[in-house]
N, C-alpha and C positions, 0 to 999 in steps of 0.2 A: 431333742436328740438327732433329730433329721438333718439339722444344719451341720452336724460334725462328720467328718469324713474318716475318723480313726477311732476304732472302739476297742475295748478290753473285755474278752469273753472269759468267763470262768465256767468251765463245764468238764465234760467227758465225752468220749467217743464210745458208742455202743455199736455192736454188730449182730445183726439178726440174720439167720440163715435165709430167710424169705423177703425181707426188706433191704438188706444190706447195711451199709454203714450210715449212722446218724449222729448228730452232735446234739447232745443234751446240754443247754445253757442253763446255769444256776443264776448267774448275774451277769449284766451287760453294763458297762459305763464308758463314758468319754475317757479316751486315753490320755488327753492332756490333764484332766482333773485326778486321774490315777497316778500320773507322774508327779504332779504337784503335791498330792499326798504323801507319795514316797519320799520326796526330796525333803518334806517338813519333818518326817520321821527319822531321817538320816542326818544326824548332827555331827559336825566336825569336832573332835575333842583335840584339845592341845597336848603335846607331848609333856610328859613328866619332866621336871628339871633334871632329874638324874636318869640317864637313859643308860642301859647295858648294851654293849655290841657283842655279837657272838665271835668266839675266837679266843 
């Protein structure tokens, strides 16, 4: 993971009056891996033969 320069962080920001802001990370992964997985999940569907146009 240290050879990678871009990461995707899944988490939230919390604010404590004494400590200020902090980022609580639930998951961290390589950005390229996350983009490849998202691309695999997104499939292009062909248009149906009969299409309707507005109007």
